[in-house]
C-alpha positions as CSV (number, residue, x, y, z in Angstrom):
1,M,-61.6,-103.0,13.3
2,S,-63.4,-99.7,13.2
3,F,-62.4,-97.2,10.5
4,N,-61.4,-94.7,13.2
5,K,-59.0,-97.2,14.8
6,Y,-57.6,-98.2,11.4
7,Y,-56.8,-94.7,10.3
8,Q,-55.3,-93.8,13.7
9,S,-53.0,-96.8,13.5
10,E,-52.1,-95.9,9.9
11,I,-51.3,-92.3,10.7
12,A,-49.0,-93.5,13.5
13,R,-47.4,-96.1,11.3
14,Y,-46.5,-93.6,8.7
15,G,-45.0,-91.2,11.2
16,G,-47.6,-88.5,11.6
17,S,-50.1,-86.4,9.6
18,Q,-47.9,-84.9,6.9
19,K,-46.1,-88.1,6.1
20,Y,-49.4,-90.0,6.0
21,V,-51.1,-87.6,3.6
22,L,-48.1,-87.5,1.3
23,A,-47.7,-91.3,1.3
24,K,-51.4,-91.9,0.6
25,T,-51.2,-89.3,-2.3
26,R,-48.3,-91.3,-3.8
27,E,-50.1,-94.6,-3.4
28,K,-53.3,-93.3,-5.0
29,R,-51.6,-91.2,-7.7
30,A,-53.6,-92.9,-10.4
31,L,-56.8,-91.6,-8.8
32,I,-55.5,-88.2,-7.9
33,E,-54.1,-87.6,-11.4
34,R,-57.5,-88.3,-13.0
35,V,-59.3,-86.0,-10.6
36,I,-57.0,-83.2,-11.7
37,K,-57.2,-84.2,-15.3
38,Y,-61.0,-84.1,-15.4
39,S,-61.5,-81.1,-13.3
40,R,-62.9,-78.3,-15.5
41,G,-62.8,-75.9,-12.6
42,S,-61.6,-75.7,-9.0
43,K,-64.6,-77.2,-7.1
44,L,-64.2,-80.8,-6.0
45,L,-66.3,-83.0,-3.8
46,E,-65.0,-86.1,-2.0
47,A,-68.0,-88.3,-1.2
48,G,-67.3,-90.5,1.8
49,S,-64.0,-88.9,2.6
50,G,-62.8,-91.0,5.6
51,S,-59.4,-89.6,6.7
52,S,-59.7,-87.0,3.8
53,S,-56.0,-87.4,2.9
54,N,-56.9,-87.0,-0.8
55,S,-59.0,-83.9,-0.1
56,I,-56.2,-82.3,2.0
57,Y,-53.7,-82.9,-0.7
58,L,-55.9,-81.4,-3.4
59,A,-56.8,-78.4,-1.2
60,N,-53.1,-77.6,-1.0
61,E,-52.8,-77.9,-4.8
62,G,-55.2,-74.9,-5.1
63,Y,-58.5,-76.7,-5.4
64,E,-61.7,-75.7,-3.6
65,V,-62.5,-79.1,-2.0
66,T,-65.5,-80.2,0.1
67,A,-65.1,-83.4,2.0
68,I,-68.2,-85.1,3.3
69,D,-68.7,-88.1,5.5
70,N,-71.6,-89.3,7.6
71,D,-69.4,-90.5,10.5
72,P,-68.6,-87.7,13.0
73,K,-65.4,-89.5,14.1
74,M,-64.1,-89.4,10.6
75,I,-64.8,-85.7,10.3
76,S,-63.0,-85.0,13.6
77,L,-60.1,-87.2,12.5
78,A,-59.8,-85.4,9.2
79,K,-59.8,-82.0,10.8
80,E,-57.0,-83.1,13.1
81,L,-55.1,-84.6,10.2
82,S,-55.3,-81.3,8.2
83,K,-53.9,-79.1,11.0
84,P,-50.3,-79.1,9.7
85,F,-51.3,-78.0,6.2
86,K,-51.8,-74.5,5.1
87,A,-55.0,-75.1,3.0
88,K,-57.8,-77.2,4.3
89,P,-60.9,-78.7,2.7
90,K,-64.4,-77.8,3.8
91,F,-65.4,-80.6,6.1
92,L,-69.1,-81.5,6.4
93,R,-70.9,-84.3,8.2
94,K,-73.4,-85.1,5.5
95,E,-75.2,-88.0,3.7
96,I,-74.6,-87.5,0.0
97,T,-78.2,-88.5,-0.7
98,H,-79.2,-85.3,1.1
99,F,-76.5,-83.1,-0.3
100,E,-76.8,-80.3,-3.0
101,G,-74.3,-78.4,-5.0
102,K,-72.4,-78.5,-8.3
103,Y,-68.8,-79.7,-8.7
104,S,-66.4,-80.3,-11.6
105,V,-65.5,-83.7,-10.1
106,V,-67.1,-85.9,-7.4
107,F,-64.6,-88.5,-6.3
108,S,-64.1,-91.3,-3.8
109,H,-61.9,-94.2,-3.0
110,G,-62.9,-97.3,-1.0
111,V,-66.5,-96.3,-0.5
112,L,-68.9,-97.9,-2.9
113,E,-67.8,-101.5,-2.1
114,H,-69.5,-101.2,1.3
115,F,-73.0,-101.1,-0.3
116,E,-75.4,-103.5,-2.0
117,D,-76.2,-103.2,-5.7
118,K,-79.3,-101.0,-5.4
119,K,-77.6,-98.5,-3.1
120,I,-74.5,-98.3,-5.3
121,I,-76.7,-97.4,-8.3
122,E,-78.6,-94.8,-6.1
123,L,-75.3,-93.3,-4.9
124,I,-73.7,-93.1,-8.4
125,N,-76.9,-91.5,-9.8
126,K,-76.7,-88.8,-7.0
127,E,-73.0,-88.2,-7.7
128,I,-73.8,-87.7,-11.4
129,V,-76.3,-85.0,-10.5
130,L,-73.7,-83.2,-8.4
131,G,-70.6,-83.5,-10.6
132,D,-69.7,-83.0,-14.2
133,F,-67.5,-86.1,-13.8
134,V,-67.7,-88.9,-11.2
135,I,-64.4,-90.7,-10.4
136,F,-64.2,-93.6,-8.0
137,S,-61.8,-96.4,-7.2
138,V,-62.5,-99.6,-5.3
139,P,-60.7,-102.8,-4.3
140,S,-61.5,-105.6,-6.7
141,D,-62.0,-109.4,-6.5
142,F,-58.2,-109.6,-6.3
143,F,-58.9,-109.5,-2.6
144,T,-60.6,-112.1,-0.3
145,K,-63.2,-111.5,2.4
146,E,-60.5,-112.3,5.0
147,Q,-58.6,-109.1,3.9
148,A,-61.5,-106.8,4.6
149,I,-60.9,-103.9,7.1
150,N,-64.5,-103.2,8.2
151,G,-66.0,-106.5,7.3
152,D,-68.8,-105.4,5.0
153,E,-66.6,-104.8,1.9
154,R,-67.6,-106.5,-1.3
155,F,-64.7,-107.4,-3.5
156,I,-66.3,-107.7,-6.9
157,S,-65.0,-107.9,-10.5
158,V,-64.6,-105.3,-13.2
159,K,-67.3,-107.0,-15.1
160,K,-69.7,-106.7,-12.2
161,W,-68.9,-103.0,-11.8
162,R,-69.5,-102.4,-15.5
163,S,-72.9,-104.1,-15.1
164,L,-73.8,-101.9,-12.1
165,I,-72.7,-98.7,-13.9
166,S,-74.8,-99.7,-17.0
167,Q,-77.9,-99.5,-14.7
168,T,-77.1,-95.9,-13.7
169,N,-77.6,-92.6,-15.5
170,G,-73.8,-92.5,-16.2
171,K,-71.5,-93.8,-18.9
172,I,-67.9,-94.8,-18.6
173,V,-65.4,-92.4,-20.0
174,E,-62.3,-94.2,-18.8
175,E,-61.2,-97.1,-16.7
176,F,-58.0,-97.4,-14.8
177,S,-56.3,-99.7,-12.3
178,Y,-53.5,-99.5,-9.8
179,F,-51.5,-101.2,-7.0
180,Y,-50.6,-100.0,-3.6
181,D,-49.5,-101.7,-0.4
182,S,-45.9,-100.9,0.5
183,D,-45.8,-103.6,3.2
184,N,-47.1,-106.4,1.0
185,L,-44.3,-108.2,-0.9
186,K,-46.7,-109.9,-3.2
187,L,-48.3,-106.6,-4.3
188,R,-44.9,-104.9,-4.6
189,I,-43.8,-107.7,-7.1
190,L,-47.1,-107.5,-9.0
191,K,-46.8,-103.8,-9.2
192,L,-43.4,-104.1,-10.8
193,V,-44.8,-106.6,-13.3
194,F,-47.7,-104.2,-13.9
195,N,-45.4,-101.3,-14.6
196,L,-43.0,-103.4,-16.8
197,T,-45.9,-104.7,-19.0
198,R,-47.7,-101.3,-19.2
199,G,-50.6,-102.6,-17.2
200,I,-51.3,-105.7,-19.2
201,F,-50.3,-108.2,-16.5
202,P,-51.4,-109.3,-14.1
203,T,-54.9,-109.5,-15.6
204,K,-56.6,-109.1,-12.3
205,K,-55.7,-105.8,-10.6
206,P,-56.2,-105.0,-6.9
207,Y,-57.7,-101.6,-7.3
208,I,-59.9,-100.6,-10.2
209,G,-61.4,-97.2,-11.1
210,F,-63.9,-95.6,-13.3
211,I,-64.5,-92.1,-14.7
212,L,-68.2,-91.4,-15.5
213,K,-70.2,-88.6,-16.9
214,K,-74.0,-88.3,-17.4
215,N,-75.4,-90.4,-20.2
216,V,-77.2,-87.9,-22.5
217,C,-79.8,-90.6,-23.2
218,S,-80.7,-90.7,-19.5
219,P,-83.6,-88.8,-18.1
């Protein structure tokens, strides 16, 4: 399924633009809270913004948000999604490798798992140049290939992500994990266990995240 069709069906399933954005914000609260926590100013960049639901929410919280994606259909969809909201991000069709600027936080969700190791390292290094902090979350090896949306997702372990990050110019400031999938009974039960055990169990989490900043020892 194409991302455009996936997002269109999700927006319809949630009951329209406003309900969709608010629902996705609740589901990704662990990511959003950390973007806000590590923001030292008002300028944020979402790299590979997709539907831009995170950017739309943050723009309406008073942040100056730029949302970039290289897919024109995603930019069009995001602009349409933002119409009911008072504040809107700045939407740009851009490749991050050719993008310039300076932001307090560069963030993404569900983006880096679509690339091979060498490209992931290149993208993280670029984001570290653009942002004081880089925050990203990805689906982990909790999932199987059969659960992929686009078909090219790589569901890899926390250990593998740590190894990839160690090859970049960044260092890990914080790691986090979270659950979301309101329609999946298994995930709902595991999320309850996760909350009751303060994140200790289950040991393998569906969504994992990292906060990075530039390693001062890097060139």
